[in-house]
MMTF fields as JSON, N, C-alpha, C and O atoms, coordinates in Angstrom:
{
  "mmtfVersion": "1.0.0",
  "mmtfProducer": "UNKNOWN",
  "numBonds": 367,
  "numAtoms": 368,
  "numGroups": 92,
  "numChains": 1,
  "numModels": 1,
  "chainsPerModel": [1],
  "groupsPerChain": [92],
  "chainIdList": ["A"],
  "bondAtomList": [4, 2, 8, 6, 12, 10, 16, 14, 20, 18, 24, 22, 28, 26, 32, 30, 36, 34, 40, 38, 44, 42, 48, 46, 52, 50, 56, 54, 60, 58, 64, 62, 68, 66, 72, 70, 76, 74, 80, 78, 84, 82, 88, 86, 92, 90, 96, 94, 100, 98, 104, 102, 108, 106, 112, 110, 116, 114, 120, 118, 124, 122, 128, 126, 132, 130, 136, 134, 140, 138, 144, 142, 148, 146, 152, 150, 156, 154, 160, 158, 164, 162, 168, 166, 172, 170, 176, 174, 180, 178, 184, 182, 188, 186, 192, 190, 196, 194, 200, 198, 204, 202, 208, 206, 212, 210, 216, 214, 220, 218, 224, 222, 228, 226, 232, 230, 236, 234, 240, 238, 244, 242, 248, 246, 252, 250, 256, 254, 260, 258, 264, 262, 268, 266, 272, 270, 276, 274, 280, 278, 284, 282, 288, 286, 292, 290, 296, 294, 300, 298, 304, 302, 308, 306, 312, 310, 316, 314, 320, 318, 324, 322, 328, 326, 332, 330, 336, 334, 340, 338, 344, 342, 348, 346, 352, 350, 356, 354, 360, 358, 364, 362],
  "bondOrderList": [1, 1, 1, 1, 1, 1, 1, 1, 1, 1, 1, 1, 1, 1, 1, 1, 1, 1, 1, 1, 1, 1, 1, 1, 1, 1, 1, 1, 1, 1, 1, 1, 1, 1, 1, 1, 1, 1, 1, 1, 1, 1, 1, 1, 1, 1, 1, 1, 1, 1, 1, 1, 1, 1, 1, 1, 1, 1, 1, 1, 1, 1, 1, 1, 1, 1, 1, 1, 1, 1, 1, 1, 1, 1, 1, 1, 1, 1, 1, 1, 1, 1, 1, 1, 1, 1, 1, 1, 1, 1, 1],
  "groupList": [{"groupName": "MET", "atomNameList": ["N", "CA", "C", "O"], "elementList": ["N", "C", "C", "O"], "formalChargeList": [0, 0, 0, 0], "bondAtomList": [1, 0, 2, 1, 3, 2], "bondOrderList": [1, 1, 2], "singleLetterCode": "M", "chemCompType": "L-PEPTIDE LINKING"}, {"groupName": "ALA", "atomNameList": ["N", "CA", "C", "O"], "elementList": ["N", "C", "C", "O"], "formalChargeList": [0, 0, 0, 0], "bondAtomList": [1, 0, 2, 1, 3, 2], "bondOrderList": [1, 1, 2], "singleLetterCode": "A", "chemCompType": "L-PEPTIDE LINKING"}, {"groupName": "GLU", "atomNameList": ["N", "CA", "C", "O"], "elementList": ["N", "C", "C", "O"], "formalChargeList": [0, 0, 0, 0], "bondAtomList": [1, 0, 2, 1, 3, 2], "bondOrderList": [1, 1, 2], "singleLetterCode": "E", "chemCompType": "L-PEPTIDE LINKING"}, {"groupName": "GLY", "atomNameList": ["N", "CA", "C", "O"], "elementList": ["N", "C", "C", "O"], "formalChargeList": [0, 0, 0, 0], "bondAtomList": [1, 0, 2, 1, 3, 2], "bondOrderList": [1, 1, 2], "singleLetterCode": "G", "chemCompType": "PEPTIDE LINKING"}, {"groupName": "LEU", "atomNameList": ["N", "CA", "C", "O"], "elementList": ["N", "C", "C", "O"], "formalChargeList": [0, 0, 0, 0], "bondAtomList": [1, 0, 2, 1, 3, 2], "bondOrderList": [1, 1, 2], "singleLetterCode": "L", "chemCompType": "L-PEPTIDE LINKING"}, {"groupName": "VAL", "atomNameList": ["N", "CA", "C", "O"], "elementList": ["N", "C", "C", "O"], "formalChargeList": [0, 0, 0, 0], "bondAtomList": [1, 0, 2, 1, 3, 2], "bondOrderList": [1, 1, 2], "singleLetterCode": "V", "chemCompType": "L-PEPTIDE LINKING"}, {"groupName": "ILE", "atomNameList": ["N", "CA", "C", "O"], "elementList": ["N", "C", "C", "O"], "formalChargeList": [0, 0, 0, 0], "bondAtomList": [1, 0, 2, 1, 3, 2], "bondOrderList": [1, 1, 2], "singleLetterCode": "I", "chemCompType": "L-PEPTIDE LINKING"}, {"groupName": "ARG", "atomNameList": ["N", "CA", "C", "O"], "elementList": ["N", "C", "C", "O"], "formalChargeList": [0, 0, 0, 0], "bondAtomList": [1, 0, 2, 1, 3, 2], "bondOrderList": [1, 1, 2], "singleLetterCode": "R", "chemCompType": "L-PEPTIDE LINKING"}, {"groupName": "PRO", "atomNameList": ["N", "CA", "C", "O"], "elementList": ["N", "C", "C", "O"], "formalChargeList": [0, 0, 0, 0], "bondAtomList": [1, 0, 2, 1, 3, 2], "bondOrderList": [1, 1, 2], "singleLetterCode": "P", "chemCompType": "L-PEPTIDE LINKING"}, {"groupName": "ASP", "atomNameList": ["N", "CA", "C", "O"], "elementList": ["N", "C", "C", "O"], "formalChargeList": [0, 0, 0, 0], "bondAtomList": [1, 0, 2, 1, 3, 2], "bondOrderList": [1, 1, 2], "singleLetterCode": "D", "chemCompType": "L-PEPTIDE LINKING"}, {"groupName": "SER", "atomNameList": ["N", "CA", "C", "O"], "elementList": ["N", "C", "C", "O"], "formalChargeList": [0, 0, 0, 0], "bondAtomList": [1, 0, 2, 1, 3, 2], "bondOrderList": [1, 1, 2], "singleLetterCode": "S", "chemCompType": "L-PEPTIDE LINKING"}, {"groupName": "GLN", "atomNameList": ["N", "CA", "C", "O"], "elementList": ["N", "C", "C", "O"], "formalChargeList": [0, 0, 0, 0], "bondAtomList": [1, 0, 2, 1, 3, 2], "bondOrderList": [1, 1, 2], "singleLetterCode": "Q", "chemCompType": "L-PEPTIDE LINKING"}, {"groupName": "HIS", "atomNameList": ["N", "CA", "C", "O"], "elementList": ["N", "C", "C", "O"], "formalChargeList": [0, 0, 0, 0], "bondAtomList": [1, 0, 2, 1, 3, 2], "bondOrderList": [1, 1, 2], "singleLetterCode": "H", "chemCompType": "L-PEPTIDE LINKING"}, {"groupName": "THR", "atomNameList": ["N", "CA", "C", "O"], "elementList": ["N", "C", "C", "O"], "formalChargeList": [0, 0, 0, 0], "bondAtomList": [1, 0, 2, 1, 3, 2], "bondOrderList": [1, 1, 2], "singleLetterCode": "T", "chemCompType": "L-PEPTIDE LINKING"}, {"groupName": "LYS", "atomNameList": ["N", "CA", "C", "O"], "elementList": ["N", "C", "C", "O"], "formalChargeList": [0, 0, 0, 0], "bondAtomList": [1, 0, 2, 1, 3, 2], "bondOrderList": [1, 1, 2], "singleLetterCode": "K", "chemCompType": "L-PEPTIDE LINKING"}, {"groupName": "TRP", "atomNameList": ["N", "CA", "C", "O"], "elementList": ["N", "C", "C", "O"], "formalChargeList": [0, 0, 0, 0], "bondAtomList": [1, 0, 2, 1, 3, 2], "bondOrderList": [1, 1, 2], "singleLetterCode": "W", "chemCompType": "L-PEPTIDE LINKING"}, {"groupName": "PHE", "atomNameList": ["N", "CA", "C", "O"], "elementList": ["N", "C", "C", "O"], "formalChargeList": [0, 0, 0, 0], "bondAtomList": [1, 0, 2, 1, 3, 2], "bondOrderList": [1, 1, 2], "singleLetterCode": "F", "chemCompType": "L-PEPTIDE LINKING"}],
  "groupTypeList": [0, 1, 2, 3, 4, 0, 4, 4, 3, 0, 5, 4, 4, 5, 6, 1, 1, 5, 3, 4, 4, 7, 4, 8, 9, 1, 4, 10, 7, 11, 12, 1, 1, 13, 14, 1, 1, 13, 4, 1, 4, 3, 5, 4, 4, 6, 3, 5, 1, 6, 14, 3, 3, 3, 4, 9, 15, 1, 4, 7, 1, 4, 3, 6, 16, 5, 1, 4, 4, 5, 13, 4, 8, 1, 1, 10, 12, 4, 4, 1, 7, 1, 1, 4, 7, 2, 7, 9, 7, 3, 8, 9],
  "groupIdList": [1, 2, 3, 4, 5, 6, 7, 8, 9, 10, 11, 12, 13, 14, 15, 16, 17, 18, 19, 20, 21, 22, 23, 24, 25, 26, 27, 28, 29, 30, 31, 32, 33, 34, 35, 36, 37, 38, 39, 40, 41, 42, 43, 44, 45, 46, 47, 48, 49, 50, 51, 52, 53, 54, 55, 56, 57, 58, 59, 60, 61, 62, 63, 64, 65, 66, 67, 68, 69, 70, 71, 72, 73, 74, 75, 76, 77, 78, 79, 80, 81, 82, 83, 84, 85, 86, 87, 88, 89, 90, 91, 92],
  "secStructList": [7, 2, 2, 2, 2, 2, 2, 2, 2, 2, 2, 2, 2, 2, 2, 2, 2, 2, 2, 2, 2, 2, 7, 1, 1, 2, 2, 2, 2, 2, 2, 2, 2, 2, 2, 2, 2, 2, 2, 2, 2, 2, 2, 2, 2, 2, 2, 2, 2, 2, 2, 2, 7, 1, 2, 2, 2, 2, 2, 2, 2, 2, 2, 2, 2, 2, 2, 2, 2, 2, 2, 2, 2, 2, 2, 2, 2, 2, 2, 2, 2, 2, 2, 2, 2, 2, 2, 2, 2, 7, 7, 7],
  "xCoordList": [42.341, 41.71, 40.843, 40.877, 40.07, 39.189, 39.956, 39.547, 41.112, 41.909, 42.505, 42.658, 42.854, 43.39, 42.346, 42.648, 41.104, 39.983, 39.756, 39.551, 39.791, 39.52, 40.674, 40.432, 41.888, 43.077, 42.882, 43.011, 42.572, 42.35, 41.292, 41.498, 40.171, 39.123, 39.625, 39.288, 40.421, 40.928, 41.913, 41.94, 42.727, 43.677, 42.858, 43.192, 41.779, 41.002, 40.279, 40.087, 39.88, 39.287, 40.27, 39.921, 41.491, 42.532, 42.758, 42.92, 42.762, 42.931, 41.759, 41.96, 40.57, 39.401, 39.498, 39.08, 40.049, 40.247, 41.252, 41.057, 42.415, 43.358, 42.796, 43.139, 41.942, 41.285, 40.497, 40.5, 39.759, 38.959, 39.774, 39.328, 40.997, 41.864, 42.622, 42.94, 42.91, 43.813, 43.166, 43.809, 41.946, 41.353, 40.815, 40.38, 40.856, 40.678, 39.211, 39.029, 38.236, 36.917, 35.905, 36.252, 34.678, 33.709, 33.342, 33.173, 33.211, 32.753, 33.802, 33.476, 34.995, 36.088, 36.169, 36.402, 35.981, 35.982, 34.806, 34.978, 33.667, 32.559, 32.645, 32.086, 33.346, 33.526, 34.46, 34.192, 35.574, 36.489, 35.825, 36.045, 35.008, 34.354, 33.387, 33.391, 32.579, 31.527, 32.039, 31.673, 32.894, 33.392, 34.251, 34.034, 35.284, 36.281, 35.607, 35.828, 34.847, 34.176, 33.238, 33.14, 32.495, 31.584, 32.399, 32.084, 33.481, 34.327, 34.979, 35.01, 35.5, 36.219, 35.297, 35.624, 34.085, 33.198, 32.646, 32.413, 32.44, 32.071, 33.1, 32.768, 34.348, 35.462, 35.576, 35.742, 35.493, 35.559, 34.419, 34.616, 33.229, 32.038, 32.19, 31.792, 32.733, 32.894, 33.837, 33.563, 34.956, 35.867, 35.234, 35.502, 34.366, 33.711, 32.724, 32.596, 32.041, 31.073, 31.844, 31.418, 32.989, 33.695, 34.331, 34.306, 34.877, 35.461, 34.409, 34.703, 33.175, 32.161, 31.84, 31.555, 31.872, 31.704, 30.295, 30.086, 29.335, 27.968, 27.078, 27.446, 25.893, 24.981, 24.479, 24.231, 24.322, 23.844, 24.831, 24.388, 26.148, 27.117, 27.042, 27.185, 26.825, 26.754, 25.546, 25.611, 24.439, 23.163, 23.293, 22.784, 23.924, 24.135, 24.977, 24.644, 26.098, 26.956, 26.296, 26.578, 25.408, 24.677, 23.688, 23.539, 23.021, 22.072, 22.706, 22.146, 23.913, 24.64, 25.066, 24.972, 25.561, 26.017, 24.876, 25.043, 23.738, 22.537, 22.139, 21.788, 22.184, 21.868, 22.822, 22.424, 24.091, 25.049, 24.893, 25.103, 24.527, 24.356, 23.108, 23.044, 22.138, 20.954, 21.168, 20.694, 21.854, 21.966, 23.076, 22.938, 24.255, 25.451, 25.232, 25.569, 24.678, 24.496, 23.49, 23.682, 22.475, 21.506, 22.158, 21.946, 22.944, 23.602, 24.685, 24.819, 25.356, 26.377, 25.661, 26.118, 24.527, 23.846, 23.306, 23.332, 22.817, 22.363, 23.522, 23.421, 24.643, 25.85, 26.378, 26.804, 26.348, 26.865, 25.905, 26.359, 24.546, 23.67, 23.878, 23.868, 24.061, 24.277, 25.557, 25.597, 26.602, 27.886, 27.771, 28.307, 27.054, 26.931, 26.12, 26.441, 25.055, 24.273, 25.102, 25.008, 25.873, 26.751, 27.788, 28.04, 28.39, 29.367, 28.7, 29.312, 27.532, 26.875, 26.369, 26.275, 26.077, 25.592, 26.668, 26.357, 27.939, 29.06, 29.175, 28.365, 30.236, 30.482, 29.391, 28.841, 29.144, 28.104, 28.56, 27.819],
  "yCoordList": [30.858, 30.015, 28.947, 27.775, 29.372, 28.494, 27.371, 26.211, 27.751, 26.777, 25.772, 24.594, 26.287, 25.325, 24.294, 23.109, 24.764, 23.884, 22.857, 21.677, 23.291, 22.385, 21.363, 20.176, 21.805, 20.945, 19.848, 18.648, 20.333, 19.461, 18.342, 17.14, 18.868, 17.928, 16.897, 15.721, 17.287, 16.328, 15.351, 14.178, 15.811, 14.899, 13.892, 12.708, 14.353, 13.412, 12.439, 11.288, 12.813, 11.869, 10.828, 9.658, 11.249, 10.292, 9.275, 8.077, 9.79, 8.877, 7.844, 6.663, 8.325, 7.424, 6.397, 5.253, 6.789, 5.836, 4.854, 3.671, 5.268, 4.29, 3.31, 2.128, 3.828, 2.911, 1.93, 0.78, 2.278, 1.333, 0.258, -0.886, 0.597, -0.383, -1.266, -2.416, -0.719, -1.398, -2.136, -3.032, -1.832, -2.43, -3.869, -4.126, -4.731, -6.132, -6.636, -7.545, -6.066, -6.636, -5.497, -4.316, -5.882, -4.952, -3.959, -2.781, -4.367, -3.424, -2.317, -1.145, -2.724, -1.687, -0.756, 0.445, -1.315, -0.486, 0.533, 1.654, 0.116, 0.995, 2.042, 3.134, 1.67, 2.686, 3.791, 4.983, 3.344, 4.372, 5.209, 6.419, 4.602, 5.319, 6.365, 7.499, 6.029, 6.947, 7.986, 9.152, 7.634, 8.622, 9.622, 10.827, 9.108, 10.029, 10.812, 12.014, 10.173, 10.869, 11.892, 12.905, 11.731, 12.785, 13.964, 15.103, 13.698, 14.828, 15.494, 16.723, 14.748, 15.316, 16.192, 17.32, 15.578, 16.392, 17.613, 18.654, 17.487, 18.684, 19.796, 20.958, 19.422, 20.502, 20.983, 22.181, 20.091, 20.614, 21.489, 22.465, 21.194, 22.045, 23.42, 24.456, 23.402, 24.737, 25.562, 26.737, 24.975, 25.691, 26.184, 27.303, 25.338, 25.748, 26.885, 27.8, 26.827, 27.895, 29.227, 30.247, 29.209, 30.393, 30.858, 32.056, 29.993, 30.351, 30.862, 31.775, 30.344, 30.844, 32.232, 32.954, 32.651, 34.094, 34.586, 35.698, 33.823, 34.361, 33.497, 32.396, 34.029, 33.286, 32.068, 31.033, 32.179, 31.031, 29.827, 28.679, 30.083, 28.962, 28.401, 27.193, 29.233, 28.779, 27.901, 26.808, 28.349, 27.539, 26.214, 25.187, 26.212, 24.941, 23.997, 22.822, 24.533, 23.667, 23.116, 21.996, 23.92, 23.485, 22.417, 21.413, 22.645, 21.618, 20.301, 19.269, 20.284, 19.103, 18.462, 17.238, 19.215, 18.646, 18.062, 17.022, 18.682, 18.104, 16.796, 15.844, 16.728, 15.481, 14.43, 13.275, 14.752, 13.711, 13.28, 12.11, 14.202, 13.789, 12.951, 12.188, 13.034, 12.183, 10.83, 9.791, 10.866, 9.559, 8.701, 7.479, 9.289, 8.459, 7.524, 6.343, 8.015, 7.056, 5.884, 4.731, 6.244, 5.205, 4.203, 3.002, 4.652, 3.72, 2.87, 1.665, 3.459, 2.771, 1.687, 0.546, 2.05, 1.04, -0.153, -1.293, 0.133, -0.976, -1.857, -3.08, -1.151, -2.008, -2.855, -3.992, -2.283, -3.132, -4.244, -5.329, -4.05, -5.191, -6.223, -7.416, -5.845, -6.75, -7.553, -8.747, -6.879, -7.54, -8.554, -9.66, -8.14, -9.085, -10.36, -11.48, -10.119, -11.21, -12.192, -13.414, -11.607, -12.4, -13.177, -14.345, -12.559, -13.187, -14.295, -15.344, -14.096, -15.073, -16.288, -17.404, -16.067, -17.077, -18.098, -19.277, -17.676, -18.559, -18.925, -18.508, -19.739, -20.09, -21.054, -21.888, -20.873, -21.76, -23.181, -24.011],
  "zCoordList": [69.453, 70.453, 69.777, 70.152, 68.781, 68.098, 67.394, 67.422, 66.742, 66.095, 67.019, 66.695, 68.23, 69.268, 69.676, 69.814, 69.867, 70.287, 69.194, 69.479, 67.97, 66.797, 66.734, 66.512, 66.922, 66.909, 68.04, 67.799, 69.247, 70.386, 70.007, 70.176, 69.491, 69.064, 68.11, 68.246, 67.146, 66.156, 66.799, 66.425, 67.764, 68.384, 69.227, 69.249, 69.929, 70.73, 69.789, 70.181, 68.615, 67.657, 67.191, 67.029, 66.977, 66.66, 67.802, 67.571, 69.009, 70.185, 70.219, 70.505, 69.925, 69.903, 68.806, 68.986, 67.66, 66.531, 66.885, 66.606, 67.531, 67.97, 69.02, 69.036, 69.874, 70.785, 70.16, 70.601, 69.093, 68.325, 67.713, 67.621, 67.276, 66.645, 67.62, 67.316, 68.798, 69.644, 70.801, 71.348, 71.217, 72.381, 72.046, 70.923, 72.981, 72.726, 72.427, 71.616, 73.056, 72.868, 72.512, 72.543, 72.182, 71.667, 72.717, 72.405, 73.93, 75.041, 75.286, 75.472, 75.277, 75.425, 74.187, 74.319, 73.038, 71.834, 71.726, 71.248, 72.166, 72.08, 73.241, 73.153, 74.291, 75.371, 74.828, 74.977, 74.188, 73.62, 72.611, 72.56, 71.794, 70.682, 71.229, 70.751, 72.191, 72.661, 73.55, 73.397, 74.509, 75.483, 74.857, 74.977, 74.151, 73.507, 72.361, 72.213, 71.618, 70.47, 70.869, 70.177, 71.971, 72.53, 72.953, 72.609, 73.723, 74.189, 73.026, 72.968, 72.101, 70.976, 70.098, 69.727, 69.782, 68.938, 69.669, 69.055, 70.973, 71.751, 71.678, 71.444, 71.882, 71.838, 70.381, 70.155, 69.398, 68.04, 67.664, 66.941, 68.118, 67.804, 68.533, 68.0, 69.678, 70.406, 69.543, 69.299, 69.066, 68.238, 66.977, 66.54, 66.358, 65.123, 65.387, 64.574, 66.502, 66.898, 67.034, 66.492, 67.766, 67.905, 66.573, 66.292, 65.779, 64.457, 63.538, 62.767, 63.545, 62.63, 62.823, 61.867, 64.037, 64.349, 64.484, 64.968, 64.085, 64.219, 65.086, 65.496, 65.353, 66.156, 65.44, 66.06, 64.121, 63.343, 63.4, 63.42, 63.426, 63.562, 64.962, 65.15, 65.932, 67.422, 67.503, 68.065, 66.954, 67.081, 66.26, 66.71, 65.135, 64.405, 65.243, 65.399, 65.796, 66.564, 67.809, 68.234, 68.396, 69.561, 69.2, 69.898, 68.107, 67.626, 67.357, 67.725, 66.695, 66.422, 67.656, 67.746, 68.697, 69.978, 70.76, 71.397, 70.736, 71.437, 70.781, 71.477, 69.497, 68.743, 69.08, 69.229, 69.217, 69.634, 71.041, 71.364, 71.899, 73.294, 73.463, 74.426, 72.621, 72.649, 71.929, 72.389, 70.852, 70.085, 70.497, 70.462, 70.918, 71.216, 72.426, 72.336, 73.555, 74.633, 74.274, 74.658, 73.558, 73.119, 72.227, 72.392, 71.285, 70.284, 71.16, 70.946, 72.031, 72.884, 73.665, 73.719, 74.275, 75.077, 74.258, 74.72, 73.03, 72.177, 71.684, 71.58, 71.383, 70.936, 72.076, 71.874, 73.297, 74.466, 74.767, 75.132, 74.637, 74.875, 73.761, 74.061, 72.526, 71.505, 71.654, 71.357, 72.118, 72.353, 73.521, 73.452, 74.598, 75.708, 75.315, 75.714, 74.51, 74.091, 73.214, 73.335, 72.373, 71.481, 72.28, 71.983, 73.281, 74.091, 74.983, 75.182, 75.49, 76.337, 75.495, 76.007, 74.317, 73.459, 73.132, 72.963, 73.036, 72.858, 71.372, 70.544, 71.058, 69.669, 69.159, 69.878, 67.922, 67.254, 67.09, 66.564]
}
């Protein structure tokens, strides 16, 4: 089960990476990066916590996931604001 969750997390990360390469503008790319990466890393960390087998692994994975949940939305918001300002400013 743990290996399946880790594999699913890796597949979701690849999908997020493809989204970064294929989507047309900065707002779409940051959406793909934050949404898919948060889900993918969450699933991957659940698999790691199960595979690690101990409470220390579960606490580490939980700490990493909480840090991601705190930082990724803030980073996404700042990148979106910067992209909108750049778009509204127009060409130099």
